[in-house]
Rosetta silent file (secondary structure, phi, psi, omega in degrees, C-alpha in Angstrom):
SEQUENCE: XXXXXXXXXXXXXXXXXXXXXXXXXXXXXXXXXXXXXXXXXXXXXXXXXXXXXXXXXXXXXXXXXXXXXXXXXXXXXXXXXXXXXXXXXXXXXXXXXXXXXXXXXXXXXXXXXXXXXXXXXXXXXXXXXXXXXXXXXXXXXXXXXXXXXXXXXXXXXXXXXXXXXXXXXXXXXXXXXXXXXXXXXXXXXXXXX
SCORE:     score description
SCORE:     0.000 S_00000001
   1 L     0.000  -43.123 -178.913  -52.633   72.233   33.059 S_00000001
   2 H   -58.984  -46.924 -179.603  -51.374   70.840   29.705 S_00000001
   3 H   -64.661  -33.308  179.350  -48.681   73.571   29.504 S_00000001
   4 H   -69.822  -40.815  179.867  -47.545   72.877   33.131 S_00000001
   5 H   -65.219  -45.144  179.083  -47.227   69.149   32.359 S_00000001
   6 H   -66.942  -29.020  178.558  -45.290   69.818   29.163 S_00000001
   7 H   -66.773  -22.741  176.384  -43.006   72.266   31.067 S_00000001
   8 L   -80.133   -3.290 -178.853  -41.975   69.287   33.221 S_00000001
   9 L    90.327    8.694 -179.556  -40.746   67.527   30.064 S_00000001
  10 L   -90.852  148.728  172.928  -43.631   65.075   29.916 S_00000001
  11 L   -88.597  149.162 -178.760  -45.555   64.194   26.756 S_00000001
  12 L  -115.497  135.049  176.361  -49.339   64.619   26.943 S_00000001
  13 E  -120.234  129.903  169.458  -51.985   62.283   25.506 S_00000001
  14 E  -105.023  160.147 -171.952  -55.631   63.175   25.224 S_00000001
  15 E  -130.753  135.567  171.933  -58.277   60.615   24.603 S_00000001
  16 L   -91.578  155.262 -178.406  -61.509   60.599   22.522 S_00000001
  17 L  -102.506  -21.481 -175.752  -64.392   58.544   23.826 S_00000001
  18 L    67.454 -173.064 -178.478  -66.254   57.748   20.577 S_00000001
  19 L   -77.601  103.734 -177.123  -69.973   56.757   20.509 S_00000001
  20 L   -76.644  110.657  174.744  -70.328   55.068   23.863 S_00000001
  21 L   -99.855  123.071 -173.804  -72.637   52.112   23.599 S_00000001
  22 E  -135.249  159.383  174.538  -73.513   50.907   27.031 S_00000001
  23 E   -84.417  168.583 -179.264  -75.849   48.591   28.863 S_00000001
  24 L   -86.022 -154.380 -176.521  -78.351   50.050   31.353 S_00000001
  25 L   -94.806  144.483  169.609  -78.720   49.800   35.137 S_00000001
  26 E   -97.522  139.938  179.992  -79.070   46.663   37.177 S_00000001
  27 L   -57.530  -38.501 -178.669  -81.432   46.983   40.162 S_00000001
  28 L   -94.720    3.869  178.999  -78.745   45.412   42.376 S_00000001
  29 L    90.539  -17.988 -177.751  -75.887   47.229   40.626 S_00000001
  30 E  -156.439  160.933  175.070  -74.532   44.088   38.901 S_00000001
  31 E  -133.455  157.573  177.112  -75.529   40.917   37.098 S_00000001
  32 E  -125.755  134.326 -174.273  -73.979   37.461   36.724 S_00000001
  33 E  -125.142  124.759 -178.366  -74.131   35.449   33.524 S_00000001
  34 L   -94.716  140.431  179.067  -73.308   31.784   33.400 S_00000001
  35 L   -53.604  136.187  179.593  -71.780   30.089   30.332 S_00000001
  36 L    88.667  -12.072  176.975  -74.470   28.500   28.207 S_00000001
  37 L   -75.512  163.940  178.489  -77.299   30.755   29.552 S_00000001
  38 E  -115.599  144.098 -178.075  -79.376   32.933   27.191 S_00000001
  39 E  -131.955  136.694  174.426  -79.798   36.669   27.351 S_00000001
  40 E   -95.124  131.636  178.003  -82.142   38.988   25.533 S_00000001
  41 E  -111.200  129.034 -177.926  -80.637   42.296   24.344 S_00000001
  42 E  -146.245  172.988  177.544  -83.061   45.136   23.693 S_00000001
  43 L  -108.505  -12.194  177.240  -83.277   48.911   23.733 S_00000001
  44 L   -53.469  135.718 -174.358  -86.471   49.419   25.723 S_00000001
  45 L   -74.590   78.396  175.202  -85.516   51.310   28.854 S_00000001
  46 L  -115.061  164.199  176.884  -85.972   48.552   31.406 S_00000001
  47 L   -70.889  137.543  177.168  -83.781   47.553   34.295 S_00000001
  48 E   -71.573  143.909  178.100  -81.144   45.048   33.301 S_00000001
  49 L  -134.360 -175.677  177.396  -81.429   41.529   34.814 S_00000001
  50 L   -71.413   -9.313 -179.260  -79.565   38.269   34.339 S_00000001
  51 L  -110.462  -19.855 -175.790  -81.972   37.508   31.480 S_00000001
  52 E  -135.611  131.112  172.292  -82.318   40.957   29.784 S_00000001
  53 E  -118.589  134.849  179.721  -79.738   43.587   28.906 S_00000001
  54 E  -108.395  143.778  179.467  -80.801   46.993   27.642 S_00000001
  55 E  -107.278  152.128 -179.185  -78.745   49.224   25.316 S_00000001
  56 L   -86.062   -8.563  179.245  -78.562   52.985   25.191 S_00000001
  57 L  -120.331  109.896 -179.498  -78.535   53.201   21.356 S_00000001
  58 L   -65.781  -19.997 -177.130  -81.591   51.874   19.513 S_00000001
  59 L   -68.523  -17.498 -174.579  -79.811   51.867   16.201 S_00000001
  60 L   -67.900  -52.219 -168.232  -77.649   48.903   17.263 S_00000001
  61 H   -50.568  -47.622 -176.559  -80.167   45.987   17.390 S_00000001
  62 H   -65.487  -10.875 -179.087  -81.152   45.799   13.671 S_00000001
  63 H   -95.797   -6.283 -179.772  -77.434   45.434   12.788 S_00000001
  64 L   -83.805  128.988 -176.623  -76.819   42.435   14.989 S_00000001
  65 L  -122.176  156.228  179.660  -76.829   39.152   13.036 S_00000001
  66 L   -52.624  131.428  178.574  -76.776   35.528   14.020 S_00000001
  67 L    97.064  -15.744 -179.380  -73.309   34.334   14.937 S_00000001
  68 L   -75.254  146.799  179.615  -71.899   37.801   15.809 S_00000001
  69 E   -99.928  148.907  177.061  -70.155   38.283   19.141 S_00000001
  70 E  -125.522  133.497 -178.649  -70.799   41.032   21.708 S_00000001
  71 E  -116.973  125.103 -179.325  -68.166   41.838   24.291 S_00000001
  72 E  -115.025  151.794  170.782  -69.015   43.475   27.581 S_00000001
  73 L    54.557   55.262 -176.924  -66.918   44.916   30.358 S_00000001
  74 L    52.397   43.981  179.563  -63.590   44.785   28.530 S_00000001
  75 L    68.963   14.769  173.893  -64.312   41.248   27.241 S_00000001
  76 L   -61.724  -40.020 -176.619  -65.073   39.895   30.697 S_00000001
  77 E  -119.436  126.940 -178.632  -68.413   38.711   29.275 S_00000001
  78 E  -120.582  125.971  178.446  -68.760   37.328   25.745 S_00000001
  79 E  -119.125  152.593  173.913  -72.196   36.747   24.131 S_00000001
  80 E  -125.983  132.233  179.305  -73.062   35.315   20.668 S_00000001
  81 E   -68.310  131.050  178.126  -76.249   36.229   18.826 S_00000001
  82 E  -114.955  -25.265  176.284  -78.403   33.077   18.274 S_00000001
  83 E  -142.689  133.112 -178.480  -81.619   34.758   17.180 S_00000001
  84 L  -112.333  152.648  178.806  -82.044   38.172   15.541 S_00000001
  85 L  -155.608  169.294 -178.407  -84.955   40.531   15.392 S_00000001
  86 L   -70.397  -28.442 -177.004  -85.782   44.203   14.696 S_00000001
  87 L  -117.335   -8.601  179.506  -86.164   45.168   18.371 S_00000001
  88 E  -160.859  156.963  170.843  -84.243   42.556   20.214 S_00000001
  89 E  -129.182  156.232  175.853  -81.775   39.719   19.849 S_00000001
  90 E  -109.600  133.354 -174.806  -81.262   36.574   21.837 S_00000001
  91 E  -125.902  152.271  173.022  -77.685   35.669   22.780 S_00000001
  92 E  -100.851  141.089  175.745  -75.917   32.723   24.306 S_00000001
  93 E   -80.315  119.320  179.799  -73.291   33.417   26.993 S_00000001
  94 E   -94.193  -39.976  173.417  -70.044   32.080   25.592 S_00000001
  95 E  -129.394  115.105 -174.849  -67.775   33.325   28.350 S_00000001
  96 L   -86.979  176.365  176.259  -69.628   34.069   31.616 S_00000001
  97 E   154.535 -171.291 -178.965  -68.947   36.336   34.509 S_00000001
  98 E  -100.291  152.464  172.331  -70.199   39.341   36.360 S_00000001
  99 E  -145.660  158.600 -177.931  -70.775   42.789   34.985 S_00000001
 100 E  -112.942  173.243  179.289  -72.009   46.036   36.485 S_00000001
 101 L   -57.399  146.968  172.247  -74.351   48.796   35.399 S_00000001
 102 L    60.703   30.493  174.790  -73.535   51.070   32.446 S_00000001
 103 L   -75.225  154.341  177.167  -70.637   48.930   31.153 S_00000001
 104 E   -73.415  149.436  175.939  -69.460   49.411   27.600 S_00000001
 105 E  -129.915  133.770 -173.987  -70.437   46.847   24.974 S_00000001
 106 E  -118.217  142.271  179.108  -68.329   46.240   21.892 S_00000001
 107 L  -122.066   87.242 -169.435  -69.237   44.665   18.591 S_00000001
 108 L   -64.176  -24.485 -174.324  -65.973   43.653   16.974 S_00000001
 109 L  -125.251   29.875 -177.911  -67.345   42.293   13.700 S_00000001
 110 L  -132.586  130.601  175.281  -70.407   44.477   13.238 S_00000001
 111 L   -88.242  114.834  176.802  -70.757   47.824   11.513 S_00000001
 112 L  -103.065  122.640 -175.000  -72.927   50.011   13.648 S_00000001
 113 L   -75.559   60.928  175.667  -73.917   53.218   11.793 S_00000001
 114 L  -115.637  142.813  178.681  -72.890   55.683   14.538 S_00000001
 115 L   -65.011  141.844 -179.588  -70.305   58.403   13.906 S_00000001
 116 L   -68.201  -37.473 -177.148  -66.894   57.471   15.233 S_00000001
 117 L  -105.860  123.285  173.027  -66.223   61.058   16.504 S_00000001
 118 L   -82.693  171.414  176.753  -68.802   62.755   18.782 S_00000001
 119 H   -60.941  -38.104  176.549  -69.067   66.519   19.032 S_00000001
 120 H   -58.624  -47.014  179.934  -67.130   66.230   22.306 S_00000001
 121 H   -60.058  -39.006  177.481  -64.361   64.317   20.499 S_00000001
 122 H   -62.873  -39.903  178.723  -64.156   67.040   17.854 S_00000001
 123 H   -66.385  -40.157  179.388  -63.735   69.619   20.573 S_00000001
 124 H   -62.312  -40.438 -178.783  -61.003   67.554   22.228 S_00000001
 125 H   -66.109  -39.949  179.255  -59.135   67.338   18.854 S_00000001
 126 H   -67.511  -38.139  175.694  -59.248   71.136   18.459 S_00000001
 127 H   -60.928  -46.336 -179.462  -57.980   71.603   22.032 S_00000001
 128 H   -56.214  -40.922  178.973  -55.189   69.108   21.338 S_00000001
 129 H   -69.398  -47.904 -176.454  -54.013   71.233   18.370 S_00000001
 130 H   -64.253  -36.275 -175.844  -54.338   74.536   20.186 S_00000001
 131 H   -92.511   -2.864  177.344  -52.538   73.322   23.348 S_00000001
 132 L    73.621   33.937  177.753  -49.732   71.460   21.581 S_00000001
 133 L   -64.852  143.113 -176.137  -50.695   68.046   22.900 S_00000001
 134 L   -73.668  -45.995 -172.759  -48.274   65.268   21.820 S_00000001
 135 E  -132.441  145.069  171.278  -50.746   62.424   21.247 S_00000001
 136 E  -130.706  119.892  179.317  -54.486   62.085   20.648 S_00000001
 137 E   -86.822  136.927  179.230  -56.016   58.646   21.088 S_00000001
 138 E  -114.870  128.328 -177.597  -58.987   57.615   18.938 S_00000001
 139 L   -88.005  148.492  169.429  -61.428   54.967   20.190 S_00000001
 140 L    54.686   49.128  178.554  -63.144   52.249   18.202 S_00000001
 141 L   -65.943  121.623 -178.725  -61.392   52.837   14.904 S_00000001
 142 L  -101.514  -41.565  179.362  -63.402   51.233   12.120 S_00000001
 143 L  -141.743  172.412  177.249  -61.631   52.502    8.987 S_00000001
 144 H   -64.104  -26.721 -178.073  -58.761   54.738    7.921 S_00000001
 145 H   -68.078  -26.014  172.884  -61.282   57.494    7.250 S_00000001
 146 H   -61.033  -42.313  179.326  -61.937   57.732   11.010 S_00000001
 147 H   -72.663  -38.440  178.714  -58.299   58.648   11.514 S_00000001
 148 H   -60.446  -41.978  177.731  -58.319   60.971    8.501 S_00000001
 149 H   -62.405  -41.253  178.220  -61.254   62.868   10.016 S_00000001
 150 H   -66.835  -41.956  179.758  -59.471   63.270   13.310 S_00000001
 151 H   -59.500  -40.678  176.246  -56.242   64.349   11.504 S_00000001
 152 H   -60.461  -33.399 -178.719  -58.196   67.126    9.802 S_00000001
 153 H   -77.495  -37.246 -169.893  -59.418   68.393   13.142 S_00000001
 154 H  -107.358   -6.446  177.145  -56.116   68.278   15.018 S_00000001
 155 L    80.340  179.524 -177.204  -53.500   69.020   12.310 S_00000001
 156 L   -86.317  -10.260 -178.217  -50.155   67.274   11.643 S_00000001
 157 L   -80.460  -21.178 -177.731  -48.356   68.276   14.839 S_00000001
 158 L   -94.324  127.209  174.242  -50.425   65.998   17.030 S_00000001
 159 E   -76.981  139.300 -179.490  -49.590   62.245   16.771 S_00000001
 160 E  -103.625  131.674  173.068  -52.630   59.951   16.548 S_00000001
 161 E  -110.553  126.985  178.530  -52.827   56.676   18.521 S_00000001
 162 E   -88.235  114.374  177.264  -55.464   54.126   17.422 S_00000001
 163 E   -75.428  129.224  170.852  -56.869   52.549   20.628 S_00000001
 164 E   -97.183   95.970 -174.293  -57.436   48.832   20.634 S_00000001
 165 L   -69.881  -33.839 -172.418  -60.245   48.741   23.155 S_00000001
 166 L  -148.523  115.884 -173.915  -60.798   45.012   23.119 S_00000001
 167 L   -86.957  -27.451 -172.212  -58.357   42.426   21.908 S_00000001
 168 L   -53.351  107.527  175.679  -60.468   39.265   22.356 S_00000001
 169 L    63.384   -4.815 -176.318  -60.912   37.901   18.846 S_00000001
 170 L   -67.286  -32.998 -178.958  -61.083   41.438   17.414 S_00000001
 171 L   -97.190  -38.904 -175.955  -57.831   41.128   15.528 S_00000001
 172 L   -66.345  -30.009 -177.090  -57.602   37.399   14.980 S_00000001
 173 L  -109.582  113.311  179.343  -60.963   37.104   13.184 S_00000001
 174 L   -64.265  154.312 -178.654  -61.327   39.320   10.101 S_00000001
 175 L  -112.218  134.945  176.332  -64.538   41.248    9.657 S_00000001
 176 L   -73.928  -24.264 -175.064  -66.510   41.438    6.417 S_00000001
 177 L   -85.871  -31.321 -174.776  -68.021   44.717    7.666 S_00000001
 178 L  -137.292   12.331  173.096  -65.016   46.683    8.683 S_00000001
 179 L    95.289  -33.034 -178.857  -61.883   44.977    7.469 S_00000001
 180 L    61.586 -162.352  176.738  -60.708   43.477   10.820 S_00000001
 181 L    68.855 -172.172 -177.296  -57.020   43.123   11.428 S_00000001
 182 L   -67.281  169.541  177.973  -54.689   45.630   12.948 S_00000001
 183 L   -57.913  150.638 -177.571  -55.383   49.370   12.966 S_00000001
 184 L   -59.785  157.221 -178.334  -55.089   51.092    9.550 S_00000001
 185 L   -62.729  -14.018  179.534  -51.649   52.328    8.450 S_00000001
 186 L   -65.378  -20.341 -176.787  -52.784   55.908    8.965 S_00000001
 187 L  -107.735  107.034 -177.152  -52.184   55.434   12.746 S_00000001
 188 L   -70.754  -20.974 -177.343  -48.489   55.049   13.530 S_00000001
 189 E  -122.673  113.209  173.194  -49.122   54.248   17.194 S_00000001
 190 E   -83.076  149.691  179.642  -51.460   51.547   18.514 S_00000001
 191 E  -131.588  114.769 -179.945  -52.584   51.990   22.123 S_00000001
 192 E   -85.619  116.731 -175.355  -53.908   48.958   23.990 S_00000001
 193 L  -105.332    0.000    0.000  -56.652   50.265   26.336 S_00000001
């Protein structure tokens, strides 16, 4: 398929997914969160409600600190940690709204010790090199070493685009944990996703 698309004169971009941190299932398929309400975030596999959100990665919770923001559903919903704990955190809804089951959750100013590239991402990088893909997008770039690792896998012929998954305060507010600011200079092409 890639060769057929390139034969038409089009450039091809493949995308890596990164370590997908997601909330669980809502019994009704969705939840609604009002500004000023409080929500408990935990990893125990329970059904999500308007008061409790469950995460799919247990390693996340211990790294969430008071004052940090959590962004759900492409920044539709913004939460701020008000109480921290080893198994759960309590958050205030800063920007309310609706969200549905299995939405992604982003921690713009928090270092979560998960590898940036999954085994699937590494396979995609090798395919990109083998098939002559023009661009390879990398999700959730934390440091220049994330891009360096991808570059080693796909070679110099593939251009790398650093995806900016969530713009809300992610660039404007520097991070002590990961540098903040725009993507590292290793990535010549930013991609707003």
